[in-house]
FIDO-178509 format. One line per 10 residues: number of its first residue (from 0); for each residue z, x, y of N, C-alpha, C, O. Coordinates in pm, 1 decimal, always signed. Each point is the difference from the previous one (the first is absolute). Layout:
<atoms>
NUM> Z,X,Y,Z,X,Y,Z,X,Y,Z,X,Y | ...
</atoms>
This chain:
<atoms>
0> -8198.3,+10129.6,+16272.7,+115.6,-45.9,-98.6,+17.8,+121.7,-84.0,-91.7,+76.4,-30.0 | +250.0,-60.2,-15.6,+33.7,+97.9,-82.8,+56.1,-64.3,-131.0,+94.0,-79.3,+6.8 | -141.5,+107.5,-105.8,+49.3,-63.9,-135.8,+49.4,+133.0,-63.5,-80.1,+73.5,-57.7 | +229.4,-38.5,+69.6,+51.7,+115.5,-82.6,+64.8,-45.4,-105.9,+54.7,-110.2,-5.6 | -58.8,+211.5,-102.6,+69.3,-26.7,-123.8,+79.2,+95.3,-23.6,-49.7,+112.2,+10.1 | +198.7,-121.7,-49.4,+79.6,+123.2,-33.8,-54.3,+37.2,-145.8,-12.0,-80.3,-92.4 | -14.7,+198.7,+89.1,-2.5,+46.8,-160.1,+67.2,+121.4,-51.2,-2.9,+37.0,-117.4 | +63.2,+21.3,+214.0,+75.3,+122.8,-36.5,+127.8,+6.1,+86.2,-3.4,-27.4,+120.0 | +121.1,+65.4,-186.9,+124.3,+7.3,+54.5,+71.7,+132.7,-21.9,+17.6,+42.0,-114.4 | +25.6,+27.5,+226.1,+71.2,+125.0,-11.4,+133.4,-25.9,+79.7,+6.0,-6.9,+122.7
10> +108.3,-7.5,-216.0,+134.4,-33.4,+73.0,+115.4,+132.1,-24.8,+118.2,-12.8,-32.1 | -181.3,+120.6,+53.8,+66.1,+126.3,-22.7,+123.0,+8.0,+119.7,-4.1,-30.5,+119.2 | +99.6,+77.4,-191.8,+126.6,+1.6,+116.4,+71.5,-92.7,+7.9,+104.1,+18.0,+63.2 | -127.2,-143.0,-118.4,+76.4,-126.8,+15.6,+95.9,-4.3,-90.7,-21.5,+39.5,-114.6 | +145.9,-90.1,+154.9,+117.6,-24.7,-124.3,+36.1,-154.7,-4.1,+94.3,-60.2,+51.4 | -194.3,+18.2,-125.2,-4.0,-157.6,+11.8,+114.7,-38.6,-119.9,+51.8,-111.4,-7.3 | -30.5,+191.1,-58.4,+109.9,-39.3,-153.9,-55.7,-105.5,-68.9,-96.1,-68.6,+34.8 | +169.7,+59.2,-145.3,-65.4,-101.0,-92.2,+7.4,-131.2,+32.1,-67.1,-81.1,-63.8 | +150.7,+40.7,+168.3,-48.0,-160.0,+59.1,-142.5,-10.5,+76.7,-88.3,-82.7,-22.5 | +87.6,+179.4,+111.6,-121.7,+14.9,+97.9,-129.6,+20.0,-116.6,-90.1,-83.9,+4.0
20> +83.7,+174.4,-87.6,-116.2,+25.5,-74.2,-15.4,-139.6,-95.9,-112.5,-50.2,+0.1 | +202.6,-6.8,-70.6,+13.2,-97.5,-84.5,-76.0,-144.9,+73.3,-72.2,-87.5,-47.7 | +132.0,+113.7,+196.5,-51.3,-136.2,+72.7,-161.7,+10.5,-1.6,-81.1,-85.0,-36.8 | +60.9,+203.6,+83.5,-154.6,+25.5,+42.5,-78.9,-5.6,-143.0,-101.5,-69.5,-4.2 | +137.5,+129.7,-96.9,-84.9,-28.5,-110.0,+6.9,-146.0,-69.1,-79.1,-44.8,-83.0 | +183.8,-13.3,+133.2,+1.1,-163.3,-77.7,-72.5,-87.3,+86.2,-49.3,-101.1,-50.0 | +32.8,+127.5,+191.0,-85.2,-45.4,+75.6,-147.8,-0.4,-31.1,-72.2,-96.8,-24.0 | +46.2,+207.9,+28.7,-133.6,+55.4,-62.6,-50.9,-43.1,-141.6,-118.7,-27.5,-17.5 | +205.8,+22.6,-77.6,-29.7,-72.6,-128.2,-13.1,-119.3,+16.8,-79.8,-51.9,-78.0 | +144.4,-38.4,+176.4,-25.6,-149.7,+14.6,-119.3,-41.6,+103.2,-31.9,-117.6,+17.2
30> -25.3,+217.9,+44.2,-112.8,-29.8,+83.2,-144.3,+48.2,-50.3,-56.9,+105.5,+28.0 | +19.3,-194.8,-97.6,-150.6,+25.8,-64.7,-112.0,+40.6,+92.3,-110.4,+35.5,-41.3 | +146.8,-43.1,+177.8,-110.1,+64.3,+78.5,+29.9,+125.3,+66.8,-42.5,+23.5,+113.1 | +111.7,+54.7,-176.7,+50.4,+129.3,+70.0,-124.4,+88.1,-65.0,-45.4,-17.1,-113.2 | +5.1,+104.6,+199.5,-106.7,+104.3,-23.7,+10.0,+138.3,-7.5,-89.0,+83.4,+16.8 | +220.0,-65.6,-46.8,+62.1,+141.8,-11.1,-61.4,+66.4,-96.0,+9.0,-45.5,-114.1 | -83.4,+164.6,+136.8,-48.5,+73.7,-121.0,+55.2,+127.9,-39.5,-42.1,+62.7,-97.3 | +140.8,-21.9,+176.3,+40.2,+143.8,-16.5,+149.6,-9.5,+49.2,+27.4,-57.9,+105.1 | +67.7,+116.6,-184.6,+141.3,+6.9,+85.4,+32.6,+147.4,-33.2,-6.3,+41.3,-115.8 | +42.4,+39.5,+223.7,+51.3,+129.4,-22.0,+160.4,-3.3,+25.1,+48.3,+4.0,+113.2
40> +21.0,-11.1,-220.6,+147.9,-16.9,-27.6,+62.8,+143.0,-39.6,+97.9,-7.0,-74.3 | -127.7,+98.4,+101.7,+62.0,+123.4,-46.9,+122.3,+35.8,+102.6,-8.8,-12.3,+122.2 | +112.8,+54.1,-185.3,+141.0,+30.5,+44.8,+54.5,-115.1,+74.3,+69.8,+21.5,+99.1 | -94.3,-137.7,-136.4,+69.3,-116.5,+57.4,+118.0,-60.7,-106.2,+14.3,-121.6,-13.0 | +48.0,+195.2,-42.8,+122.3,-23.7,-92.7,-23.2,-104.9,-59.6,+105.6,-60.4,-18.8 | -209.5,-2.4,-28.6,-76.1,-84.1,-100.6,+108.8,-2.8,-126.1,+4.8,+107.4,-59.9 | +59.8,-183.9,+22.8,+99.2,-13.9,-109.1,-49.6,-90.7,-112.8,-92.5,-79.2,+17.8 | +147.2,+90.9,-117.2,-49.3,-119.7,-113.0,+6.0,-151.1,+37.8,-90.8,-74.7,-36.4 | +196.2,+28.7,+108.6,-3.8,-129.4,+58.7,-129.4,-32.0,+77.1,-65.8,-103.6,-9.9 | +39.6,+213.5,+90.9,-103.7,-27.6,+85.7,-129.3,+14.8,-91.4,-96.9,-71.6,+25.4
50> +92.9,+144.9,-110.8,-102.7,+12.1,-92.7,-52.5,-115.8,-63.6,-118.9,-27.2,-16.9 | +223.9,-41.6,-18.4,-27.0,-140.0,-82.0,-75.5,-97.2,+104.3,-84.5,-83.3,-32.8 | +124.6,+105.7,+150.1,-59.6,-121.2,+75.4,-129.2,+40.9,+53.1,-82.8,-82.9,+37.7 | +63.6,+207.2,-33.9,-140.9,+67.4,+41.0,-92.2,-42.0,-101.5,-107.4,-57.5,+17.9 | +168.3,+97.3,-142.8,-86.0,-36.3,-115.9,-42.9,-152.9,-13.9,-111.5,-27.6,-44.4 | +188.1,-56.4,+77.2,-20.4,-128.5,-6.3,-129.8,-36.3,+96.8,-90.2,-74.1,-39.1 | +92.0,+130.4,+158.6,-86.0,-20.4,+117.5,-142.0,+80.5,-49.9,-113.4,-44.7,+17.5 | +140.4,+149.9,-71.2,-132.9,+78.2,-52.0,-75.9,-53.5,-98.7,-122.0,+16.6,-1.4 | +192.6,-93.1,-100.3,-31.1,-65.5,-124.6,-92.9,-139.5,+48.9,-68.2,-57.6,-84.8 | +71.5,+10.7,+222.6,-43.9,-126.9,+37.3,-116.4,+43.6,+104.9,-77.9,-88.4,+35.6
60> +63.1,+210.0,+11.9,-64.5,+8.9,+129.6,-129.7,+60.4,-95.7,+12.0,+76.3,-95.8 | -142.8,-135.2,+152.6,-111.2,+43.6,-40.0,-70.7,+74.0,+60.3,-106.8,+43.4,-43.3 | +158.3,-16.3,+158.3,-78.9,+111.9,+107.2,+85.3,+161.7,+4.1,-63.9,+103.3,+20.2 | +186.4,-103.6,-38.3,+63.8,+131.6,+1.3,-54.2,+80.9,-117.0,-23.8,-57.3,-106.4 | +3.1,+188.1,+121.4,-70.5,+71.5,-63.5,+69.4,+150.8,+1.3,-27.4,+86.7,-83.0 | +99.0,-74.5,+165.1,+76.2,+135.9,+11.3,+144.5,+4.2,+73.8,+25.6,-42.3,+112.8 | +73.8,+112.3,-217.7,+134.4,-10.2,+57.3,+34.7,+171.9,-32.6,-42.9,+58.7,-99.4 | +112.6,-7.9,+185.6,+67.5,+126.3,+7.8,+132.0,-36.8,+11.1,+52.7,-58.5,+94.6 | +12.9,+108.3,-228.8,+156.7,-20.5,-12.4,+44.8,+156.1,-25.2,+97.1,+16.9,-73.7 | -148.3,+74.2,+118.3,+50.6,+136.9,-9.2,+138.3,+16.8,+86.5,+28.9,-58.3,+104.5
70> +50.6,+157.4,-179.6,+132.2,+41.0,+92.9,+97.8,-136.1,+4.8,+79.4,-20.7,+91.8 | -96.6,-58.6,-193.7,+117.0,-113.1,+4.4,+66.1,+12.6,-116.0,-22.5,-77.3,-93.1 | +119.6,+184.3,+84.1,+75.8,+36.5,-123.8,+93.6,-110.8,-41.3,+77.3,-0.8,-95.8 | -100.6,-99.0,+192.7,+115.5,-135.6,-82.2,-62.3,-77.2,-62.6,+60.4,-100.8,-36.5 | -193.4,+114.8,+1.8,-69.6,-103.5,-71.9,+40.3,-12.1,-121.9,+6.3,-115.2,-42.8 | +32.4,+227.7,-48.5,+43.0,-6.7,-126.8,-73.2,-53.0,-92.9,-93.0,-69.3,+41.4 | +105.5,+80.1,-160.9,-100.8,-26.2,-131.4,-22.7,-151.7,+11.0,-109.6,-34.1,-44.4 | +181.8,-59.4,+89.8,+1.3,-146.4,-2.7,-87.0,-42.0,+128.5,-48.8,-112.2,+13.1 | +39.3,+187.1,+53.5,-67.8,-24.4,+137.9,-152.8,+54.2,-23.9,-102.7,-64.2,+22.0 | +110.5,+171.5,-62.4,-150.8,+58.2,-41.9,-68.7,-78.1,-97.7,-119.6,-27.6,+8.7
80> +203.3,-12.1,-112.3,-52.9,-87.2,-91.8,-55.2,-140.8,+38.0,-94.9,-53.3,-57.5 | +170.5,-5.1,+169.0,-52.4,-135.0,+46.7,-105.0,+11.4,+74.4,-83.0,-90.5,+7.8 | +71.6,+219.8,+65.9,-138.7,+8.7,+83.9,-96.9,+32.7,-113.1,-96.8,-76.0,+2.6 | +93.6,+152.0,-85.9,-94.6,+43.7,-101.5,-54.2,-108.5,-59.2,-121.1,-10.6,-19.7 | +222.8,-93.0,-18.4,-51.9,-129.4,-85.0,-84.7,-95.1,+111.7,-86.6,-76.6,-42.3 | +108.0,+83.1,+148.7,-61.3,-90.6,+102.4,-132.3,+46.9,+17.8,-93.3,-80.2,+5.9 | +73.5,+220.7,+4.7,-138.5,+48.5,+25.7,-89.6,+15.5,-128.4,-120.6,+23.8,+5.7 | +191.9,-39.7,-121.7,-55.6,+49.8,-126.2,-144.1,-110.1,-34.3,-1.0,-123.0,+3.6 | -99.7,+206.7,-32.7,-119.1,-77.9,-25.3,-63.5,-6.1,+139.3,-107.7,-58.9,-9.4 | +129.1,+90.7,+113.4,-62.0,-45.7,+140.6,-107.0,+144.1,+8.6,+35.9,+116.0,+20.2
90> -139.7,-154.2,-36.8,-103.3,+119.6,+18.8,-9.9,+56.1,+136.3,-31.5,-70.8,+95.7 | +60.9,+210.7,-84.0,-24.9,+68.0,+133.1,+113.7,-18.0,+85.7,-20.0,+41.5,+114.2 | +132.7,-90.9,-134.9,+122.4,-18.6,+75.2,+58.4,+161.1,-21.8,+19.8,+64.3,-103.1 | -2.8,-31.7,+240.1,+71.4,+145.7,+8.7,+151.7,-11.9,+23.7,+43.6,-53.0,+102.2 | +38.2,+104.5,-200.8,+131.6,-1.7,+23.7,+39.5,+132.3,-44.3,-29.0,+63.1,-101.6 | +128.4,-26.0,+237.6,+51.6,+120.0,-15.5,+169.6,+5.1,+22.1,+62.9,-40.3,+97.8 | -16.1,+97.3,-209.9,+168.8,+0.3,-18.3,+35.0,+139.1,-35.8,+117.5,+30.9,-19.8
</atoms>
């Protein structure tokens, strides 16, 4: 018997757009059983709209402890602020922007 758990996701090179990313992060936000600990999202064209939904997911995820958002020049101050607020006070959280 195999009991696998998804812990890390790398979706480099995908052009999911705002609709795709927002759908993924909203679904994870609403799924209290998700076990994802790490997201590698560098260079994914994450913008402020997506960052806000990502921040909502991050703020309710008890297991997520690492996000790489480097090379997302579209984040802007608003998007970066939303992500920083979501991880504020989470000891050991690794955030790269």
